[in-house]
C-alpha positions in Angstrom: -25.6 30.2 73.1 -22.3 30.6 70.1 -22.1 27.9 67.7 -19.5 25.5 67.3 -16.7 26.2 65.3 -16.6 23.6 62.1 -13.0 22.1 62.2 -10.2 23.4 60.2 -10.0 22.5 56.7 -6.9 20.3 56.8 -4.1 19.6 53.8 -2.4 17.1 52.8 0.7 17.9 50.3 1.4 14.8 48.1 4.2 14.2 45.7 4.0 11.7 42.9 7.1 10.1 41.8 8.0 7.5 38.9 9.1 4.5 40.4 11.7 4.1 37.1 15.1 4.9 38.1 15.8 6.9 34.5 14.0 8.8 32.1 14.4 8.7 28.7 14.1 11.5 26.2 14.5 11.2 22.5 14.8 14.9 20.8 15.5 16.5 17.8 18.0 19.8 17.3 16.5 22.1 14.5 18.8 24.8 12.9 16.5 26.7 10.7 19.6 29.0 9.5 21.2 26.4 8.4 25.2 25.8 8.8 27.5 23.2 10.4 26.1 20.1 12.1 27.5 19.4 15.6 29.0 16.3 16.4 28.7 13.7 19.6 30.8 15.6 21.1 29.0 19.2 20.5 26.0 18.0 20.6 26.6 17.2 24.9 28.4 20.1 25.2 25.2 22.0 24.1 23.2 20.1 26.6 25.3 20.8 29.4 25.7 24.6 28.3 22.1 24.6 28.5 21.7 23.3 32.0 24.1 25.2 33.0 22.2 28.6 31.5 19.0 27.3 33.3 20.0 26.1 36.7 24.1 27.4 36.9 26.4 25.0 37.9 24.3 22.6 40.1 22.0 21.8 36.6 25.5 21.3 35.0 26.2 18.7 37.0 23.2 16.8 36.5 24.0 13.3 35.0 22.7 13.1 31.5 24.0 10.6 28.7 23.8 10.7 25.0 22.9 7.2 24.2 22.7 7.5 20.4 23.1 10.2 18.6 22.6 10.5 14.6 24.6 13.6 13.0 22.4 13.6 9.8 19.1 14.0 11.5 20.3 15.8 14.5 18.3 13.6 16.5 19.5 11.7 19.9 18.4 9.5 22.6 19.3 11.4 25.8 19.2 9.4 29.5 18.1 11.6 32.9 18.1 10.3 36.1 14.0 10.8 37.3 14.8 13.7 39.4 16.5 15.7 37.0 13.9 15.0 33.6 12.1 18.5 34.5 15.3 20.2 34.8 16.4 18.6 31.6 13.4 19.4 30.0 13.0 23.3 30.4 16.6 23.7 30.1 16.2 22.0 26.3 12.6 24.2 25.6 14.4 27.2 26.8 17.6 27.2 24.5 17.4 29.5 21.7 20.9 29.7 20.0 23.8 27.6 19.2 26.6 29.7 18.0 24.8 32.7 17.6 22.6 30.8 15.1 18.8 30.2 16.0 18.1 26.7 17.4 15.4 24.9 18.6 15.0 21.8 20.6 12.2 19.3 20.1 11.4 16.1 22.4 10.1 13.3 20.3 7.9 10.5 21.0 8.3 7.7 18.4 6.5 4.4 18.3 8.8 2.1 15.8 6.1 0.0 13.5 7.3 -3.9 12.5 5.2 -4.3 8.8 5.3 -7.5 6.7 3.8 -7.3 3.8 2.3 -11.6 2.3 3.1 -14.2 4.1 6.9 -14.0 4.0 8.9 -12.7 7.2 12.0 -11.3 4.7 9.3 -8.8 3.0 8.7 -6.9 6.3 10.2 -3.7 7.1 10.0 -1.0 10.1 8.9 2.6 10.1 8.5 5.0 13.2 5.6 7.1 13.5 4.6 9.8 16.0 1.4 10.2 18.1 0.9 13.5 15.9 1.1 10.8 12.9 -1.5 8.4 13.9 -3.8 11.9 14.6 -3.0 13.4 11.1 -3.9 10.0 9.2 -7.3 10.0 11.6 -8.4 12.9 10.4 -8.2 11.9 6.7 -10.0 8.9 7.4 -12.8 11.3 9.0 -14.3 11.2 5.6 -15.6 7.2 6.0 -17.8 8.5 9.1 -16.1 5.3 10.8 -15.6 5.7 14.5 -12.2 4.8 14.9 -10.2 3.8 18.3 -7.6 6.5 18.7 -6.6 7.0 22.2 -6.9 10.9 23.2 -4.3 13.4 23.5 -2.5 14.4 26.6 -0.6 17.7 27.5 0.7 17.2 30.9 1.9 13.2 32.1 2.6 12.4 28.3 6.2 11.5 28.8 5.2 8.9 32.2 6.0 5.4 31.3 2.7 3.7 32.2 1.0 6.2 30.2 3.6 5.6 27.3 2.7 1.8 27.7 -1.2 2.3 27.5 -1.2 4.7 24.9 1.1 1.9 23.0 -1.6 -0.5 23.4 -4.1 1.8 22.0 -1.7 2.7 19.1 -1.6 -0.7 18.4 -5.8 -1.6 19.0 -6.5 1.4 16.4 -4.1 0.0 13.7 -5.6 -3.4 14.0 -9.1 -1.9 13.4 -7.4 -0.4 10.1 -5.4 -3.3 8.8 -8.4 -5.7 9.5 -11.2 -3.2 7.7 -11.3 -4.2 4.0 -11.6 -0.7 2.2 -9.8 1.4 4.9 -6.4 -1.5 4.8 -6.6 -0.9 0.6 -6.8 3.4 0.9 -3.7 5.0 0.0 -3.6 7.4 2.9 -3.1 4.0 5.0 -0.9 2.4 2.5 1.5 6.0 2.7 1.0 5.5 6.2 2.7 2.0 6.7 4.6 1.7 3.2 5.8 5.4 2.7 8.9 4.0 0.4 6.7 2.1 -1.9 4.1 5.1 -1.7 5.7 8.1 -2.1 5.0 9.4 -5.3 1.8 11.3 -6.5 -0.2 8.7 -8.7 -2.6 11.1 -9.6 -0.2 13.8 -11.2 1.8 10.6 -13.5 -1.3 9.5 -14.5 -2.7 13.3 -15.8 1.0 13.4 -17.6 0.8 10.0 -19.5 -3.2 11.5 -20.5 -2.0 14.7 -21.8 0.7 12.8 -23.5 -1.7 10.5 -25.0 -4.4 13.3 -26.4 -1.9 15.5 -27.6 -2.5 14.0 -30.9 -6.2 14.2 -30.3 -6.6 17.7 -30.4 -11.1 17.4 -30.4 -10.4 16.2 -26.7 -9.6 18.1 -23.5 -8.8 17.1 -20.1 -11.1 19.1 -17.9 -10.0 17.9 -14.1 -9.0 14.8 -12.3 -11.6 13.3 -10.1 -9.8 12.1 -6.6 -10.6 9.7 -4.6 -13.6 8.1 -7.0 -12.3 4.3 -7.0 -10.5 2.2 -4.7 -7.0 1.4 -6.3 -4.0 3.4 -6.0 -2.8 3.3 -9.6 -6.0 4.0 -11.4 -6.6 7.3 -11.5 -10.0 8.7 -13.0 -10.2 12.6 -15.4 -13.1 14.3 -16.5 -12.9 15.2 -20.5 -14.8 17.0 -22.5 -14.9 17.8 -26.8 -14.1 21.0 -27.6 -16.9 21.0 -30.7 -18.9 20.5 -27.6 -18.3 22.3 -24.4 -21.4 21.1 -22.2 -20.9 17.4 -22.7 -18.8 15.4 -20.2 -17.1 12.1 -20.1 -15.1 10.3 -17.8 -11.9 8.8 -18.7 -10.2 5.8 -16.6 -5.8 5.8 -16.6 -4.5 2.5 -14.7 -0.6 1.1 -15.2 -1.2 -3.3 -15.9 -1.1 -5.6 -13.0 0.4 -8.7 -12.1 -2.0 -10.6 -13.9 -1.1 -9.1 -17.4 -0.5 -11.7 -20.1 -2.0 -10.4 -23.1 0.2 -8.6 -25.3 0.1 -5.1 -26.6 -1.8 -5.4 -29.8 -4.1 -8.5 -28.1 -5.1 -6.0 -25.5 -6.1 -3.2 -27.9 -8.0 -5.3 -29.5 -9.9 -6.6 -26.6 -10.5 -3.3 -25.1 -12.2 -2.3 -28.5 -14.8 -4.5 -27.9 -16.1 -3.0 -25.1 -18.5 -0.4 -25.0 -19.0 3.0 -22.9 -21.8 4.1 -20.4 -22.8 7.2 -18.9 -22.0 7.6 -15.7 -21.8 10.6 -12.9 -19.7 9.9 -10.1 -20.3 11.8 -6.8 -19.0 11.0 -3.9 -15.7 9.4 -3.0 -15.1 6.1 -2.5 -14.7 6.1 1.1 -17.5 8.1 1.8 -19.7 6.1 -0.3 -18.7 2.6 0.8 -17.3 2.7 3.9 -20.0 3.4 6.2 -23.3 4.7 4.6 -26.0 6.4 6.8 -28.5 4.7 5.9 -28.3 0.7 5.7 -30.9 -0.6 4.0 -31.3 -3.4 2.4 -33.1 -4.3 -1.2 -36.5 -5.6 -1.3 -37.5 -9.1 -2.3 -38.3 -8.6 -5.8 -35.5 -6.1 -6.5 -32.9 -8.7 -5.0 -34.4 -11.4 -7.1 -34.2 -9.6 -10.2 -30.8 -8.0 -10.0 -29.1 -10.8 -8.6 -30.9 -13.1 -11.9 -29.5 -10.5 -14.2 -26.0 -10.3 -13.3 -25.8 -14.0 -12.9 -27.0 -13.9 -16.9 -23.9 -11.7 -17.5 -21.5 -14.0 -16.0 -22.8 -16.6 -18.0 -21.9 -14.8 -21.0 -18.7 -13.8 -19.8 -17.7 -17.2 -19.0 -19.7 -18.5 -22.2 -17.4 -16.2 -24.2 -14.2 -17.4 -22.3 -13.7 -13.6 -21.4 -12.0 -13.8 -17.7 -13.7 -11.2 -15.5 -13.7 -11.7 -11.7 -13.9 -7.9 -10.3 -17.9 -8.0 -9.2 -18.2 -5.9 -6.6 -21.2 -3.3 -5.6 -19.3 -0.6 -6.9 -18.5 -2.0 -10.4 -22.7 -2.3 -10.5 -24.4 0.3 -12.0 -28.0 0.4 -12.3 -29.8 2.3 -15.6 -33.4 2.2 -14.6 -34.1 -1.8 -14.0 -31.0 -3.0 -15.8 -28.2 -3.6 -14.0 -25.0 -2.8 -16.2 -21.4 -4.2 -14.9 -18.5 -2.4 -14.8 -14.7 -2.1 -15.1 -14.2 -5.7 -17.9 -10.9 -3.9 -18.7 -9.6 -4.8 -15.6 -9.2 -8.5 -15.8 -7.3 -8.0 -19.5 -4.8 -5.3 -17.7 -4.3 -7.9 -14.9 -5.2 -5.5 -11.7 -5.8 -7.8 -9.0 -9.3 -8.1 -7.4 -11.3 -6.4 -4.6 -11.5 -9.8 -2.8 -8.4 -11.3 -3.3 -7.4 -11.3 0.0 -10.4 -13.1 0.7 -10.5 -16.4 -1.7 -6.7 -16.3 -1.8 -7.3 -18.2 1.8 -9.4 -21.1 0.5 -7.4 -23.6 -1.8 -11.5 -24.6 -3.8 -11.7 -21.5 -4.8 -9.2 -21.3 -7.9 -11.3 -20.8 -10.8 -12.5 -17.4 -12.4 -15.6 -19.2 -12.3 -15.7 -19.8 -9.0 -14.2 -16.3 -7.8 -17.0 -14.8 -9.9 -19.6 -16.9 -8.0 -17.6 -16.1 -4.5 -17.6 -12.2 -5.5 -21.4 -12.8 -6.1 -22.0 -14.0 -2.4 -20.4 -10.6 -1.3 -23.0 -8.8 -3.6 -26.0 -10.7 -2.3 -24.9 -10.1 1.1 -25.0 -6.4 0.5 -28.2 -6.6 -1.6 -30.2 -8.3 1.5 -28.8 -6.5 4.3 -27.3 -3.3 3.2 -23.9 -3.7 4.6 -20.8 -5.9 3.4 -20.2 -9.1 5.8 -18.2 -8.3 8.8 -16.1 -11.9 8.5 -15.4 -14.4 6.0 -16.9 -17.4 6.1 -20.1 -16.4 7.8 -20.9 -18.2 10.4 -24.5 -17.3 10.7 -26.9 -15.3 8.8 -29.3 -12.1 10.4 -33.4 -12.6 9.3 -33.6 -12.3 5.6 -36.6 -11.3 3.0 -36.7 -15.0 2.1 -35.3 -18.5 2.9 -34.1 -18.8 -0.5 -31.9 -16.0 0.0 -30.2 -17.5 2.8 -29.3 -20.8 1.1 -28.0 -19.3 -1.5 -25.7 -17.7 1.0 -25.3 -20.4 2.5 -23.9 -22.0 -0.6 -21.3 -19.3 -1.1 -20.4 -17.9 2.2 -20.1 -20.4 4.9 -17.2 -22.4 5.8 -18.0 -25.1 4.5 -18.9 -24.0 1.1 -15.5 -22.5 1.1 -13.9 -25.9 1.9 -16.0 -27.8 -0.4 -15.6 -25.6 -3.5 -18.5 -23.0 -4.9 -21.0 -23.8 -7.0 -21.1 -22.8 -10.7 -23.2 -20.1 -12.2 -25.3 -22.7 -14.1 -26.3 -24.2 -10.7 -27.5 -20.9 -9.1 -29.7 -19.9 -12.1 -31.2 -23.0 -11.0 -31.9 -22.5 -7.4 -35.2 -21.5 -6.7 -34.6 -17.8 -5.7 -33.6 -16.9 -9.5 -35.3 -19.7 -11.1 -38.8 -18.2 -11.6 -37.5 -14.7 -12.8 -38.5 -13.1 -16.1 -36.1 -10.6 -17.5 -38.1 -8.2 -19.7 -34.6 -6.7 -21.5 -33.2 -10.0 -22.5 -31.0 -8.4 -25.6 -27.4 -9.7 -25.5 -24.4 -7.7 -26.4 -22.9 -8.1 -29.5 -19.8 -9.5 -28.4 -17.8 -11.2 -31.2 -14.5 -12.7 -30.1 -12.1 -13.6 -33.1 -10.3 -17.0 -33.0 -6.8 -15.8 -32.0 -7.8 -13.6 -29.4 -10.1 -16.5 -28.2 -7.1 -18.3 -27.9 -4.7 -15.6 -26.1 -7.6 -15.3 -23.7 -7.9 -18.8 -22.3 -4.1 -18.9 -21.9 -4.3 -15.6 -20.0 -7.4 -17.0 -18.3 -4.9 -20.3 -17.3 -2.2 -18.6 -16.7 -4.0 -16.5 -13.7 -5.1 -19.1 -12.5 -1.6 -20.6 -12.2 -0.8 -17.9 -9.9 -3.6 -18.0 -7.8 -3.3 -21.8 -7.1 0.8 -21.0 -5.8 -0.4 -18.0 -4.1 -3.2 -20.1 -2.4 -0.6 -22.9 -1.8 2.0 -20.6 -0.2 -0.6 -19.1 1.8 -1.7 -22.8 2.8 2.0 -23.7 4.3 2.5 -20.5 5.7 -0.7 -20.8 7.9 0.0 -24.5 8.6 3.6 -23.5 10.7 2.0 -20.9 11.8 -0.4 -23.3 13.7 2.2 -25.4 14.1 4.3 -23.1 15.9 1.5 -21.9 18.2 0.7 -24.9 19.2 4.2 -26.3 19.7 4.7 -23.2 22.3 1.2 -23.3 24.3 1.1 -24.2 27.8 -0.4 -27.1 27.6 2.5 -28.6 25.2 5.1 -27.1 27.0 3.7 -29.2 30.1 3.4 -32.5 27.8 6.8 -31.8 27.1 8.0 -31.3 30.5 6.5 -35.0 31.4 7.9 -36.7 28.9 11.4 -35.7 29.3 10.9 -36.7 33.0 10.1 -40.1 32.2 12.8 -40.2 29.9 15.6 -39.4 31.9 13.8 -41.9 34.8 13.8 -44.2 32.1 17.7 -43.5 31.0 19.0 -43.6 34.7 17.0 -47.0 35.7 18.4 -48.6 32.3 22.1 -47.2 33.2 21.7 -48.6 36.4 20.8 -51.9 35.0 24.1 -51.7 33.3 25.5 -50.9 36.0 24.3 -53.7 38.2 25.4 -56.0 35.3 28.5 -54.9 34.8 29.4 -54.9 38.7 28.1 -58.6 38.4 30.0 -59.9 35.9 33.3 -58.5 37.3 32.6 -60.0 40.8 32.0 -63.2 38.7 35.0 -63.0 36.7 36.9 -62.2 40.0 35.4 -65.7 41.8 36.4 -67.9 39.1 40.0 -66.8 38.4 40.7 -66.7 42.1 42.1 -70.1 42.9 41.4 -72.0 45.6 43.1 -74.5 47.9 42.3 -77.9 46.5 41.2 -80.7 49.2 42.5 -84.7 48.7 40.3 -87.2 49.3 42.9 -88.4 52.3 43.3 -84.6 53.7 40.2 -84.3 56.3 37.6 -81.4 55.7 38.7 -78.7 58.2 36.3 -78.8 61.6 33.2 -76.8 61.6 32.2 -74.6 64.2 28.7 -74.1 63.1 27.0 -76.0 65.9 27.4 -79.3 68.4 26.7 -82.3 67.1 25.8 -85.6 68.4 28.0 -88.0 66.7 31.0 -89.0 69.4 34.1 -87.5 68.7 36.6 -90.1 66.4 39.4 -91.2 68.6 42.6 -89.0 68.0 45.5 -90.5 66.5 48.0 -92.6 68.7 50.0 -90.7 70.5 54.1 -91.6 71.2 54.0 -94.5 73.6 55.3 -92.6 76.6 52.3 -89.4 76.4 49.1 -89.9 77.2 46.2 -89.3 74.7 44.9 -85.4 75.4 41.1 -84.6 75.3 40.4 -82.6 72.4 37.8 -79.7 72.2 37.0 -80.0 69.1 34.3 -82.1 67.1 35.9 -83.0 63.6 33.3 -83.9 60.8 34.1 -86.5 58.1 34.7 -85.6 54.7 31.8 -84.7 52.7 32.4 -83.9 49.0 32.3 -79.8 48.0 29.3 -78.9 45.9 30.0 -77.3 42.5 30.2 -73.2 43.2 30.6 -71.8 39.9 28.0 -73.6 37.9 25.5 -72.2 40.3 27.3 -68.6 40.4 26.8 -68.2 36.2 23.2 -69.5 36.0 22.6 -66.9 38.9 24.3 -64.0 36.7 22.6 -65.5 33.9 19.3 -65.5 35.3 20.0 -61.9 36.3 21.7 -60.5 32.7 18.4 -62.0 30.9 15.4 -60.4 33.5 12.8 -58.8 31.9 10.4 -56.5 33.7 7.6 -56.9 31.3 7.7 -60.7 32.1 6.4 -60.2 35.0 2.5 -61.1 36.2 0.2 -59.2 38.2 -1.0 -60.3 42.0 -3.3 -59.7 43.9 -1.9 -58.6 47.6 -4.6 -59.5 50.2 -3.6 -57.1 53.3 -5.1 -58.2 56.7 -2.8 -55.4 58.8 -6.0 -53.5 58.9 -7.6 -54.0 62.5 -11.1 -55.4 62.6 -13.7 -54.3 64.4 -16.2 -56.6 65.8 
């Protein structure tokens, strides 16, 4: 018996079409040979000729609109019906000449990014970036070994509306991750990407020119090479130096422009810098690679935390007693020389450079002194020494398990929301806490740091100016935060419902009051009409008109005497005796006055007993 044949395979052809009526293309014409640039009419004719050359007269009849055209950049936005997208794209891709000159069309997919610096909406701008720009930035940031959520590439179908919308959301999430990361947001690569106008110059080349000009009069020194990406500051560059008489010895030189908090005169600045000593260091890795995502995340031992923390606090106390401002404590400015901690970049405060953690402590108005800033920065450093990584968010709600409860108590006094709202503890208070109070320092040699009286006054004035600028910045941030919170609350759905209910109640109340006013006016008009009309006067001698309200038991009065020859006729009406008429105008005025003076609030609540319900016995 022959086996049954398998059923023939069935195929179904499906053609997926976009639901959009039109497609939009941003294109750019490239002319490598240069020459005259086409006008908008010539650009439109070039597009039509490209369609005619590939698809004939049918393609030339395809409706294509040039919405915008920039003659300077030779870029335009084209609109075409969805059915003709493939024809237009292929025609532009295969076009190779314009007026006997080489040319090429590039189809662009660009995203407009709005960037704002600070709390002022006026300090904002827009930039245009393509996906290739995002990809280039992401490749440059791979040195940090961070996993960044950049949307993947797509070769086919990357111009569909749904895909573009999905990619736009992915790129927004990518920017959110970069700008909220403390180290990446301060990176030169990111700043150039978001603000190309302000960071377009080569800062390393400019610093090298200044250094070379300075050492031109010092023949014994020679610049070996610039050290790229050593620090996190964009305008602070490092160079490798050597002495010509000692070619094997290498020294590191830093060059920085003054910052916004520089209040010392040049003479005082030079004298203060001479008080600082130098130290030997051998930097190896770039800043992003070393501090962004280290391969080994491990905290220090408890004894190391106590010893290093005590040494750093002693240095901060010594600087505050001398009146020397600092405010630049972080893990990259702490160098270990054996078991001894040394603080670096003491000149940053003299140059007026902003602190590494300024974006954090500027959010809290209680951290308004340089000592409070140093304590806050010490909290960040202590967190890194304990857990091997910086805190994810500031303030910190909960802390992971630590080697000692005393470590957590110190962190809670600095990094929690309650601590930042109430104020930072002093350096002396931290030294008295159980974590550091029992630490004995073996190397207790204090450096020779003699500051003249005149320089002390200048440093005190500079410190007051730095704290004043910090307070003003915190005030602006606080006002902006309140305004933003009020706007978000006012625009919430719950608040919109409340406003609708209040508006409805107000309209009902106004309608009720207008109705009462209208009725009062109507009653006044009726009152004036009734009192002003003339009524016939009745005299006592004239009888009242007979009443027809009903029969009366009183016998009718005899009619007046008729003429003698006529007989007295019988009357069917019952005449009444004349009664005095009541005062109608007085009662009507009392009624109107009671209506006008009526108040709904004076009514008393009553209880109604409803006996209409049936009773079942």
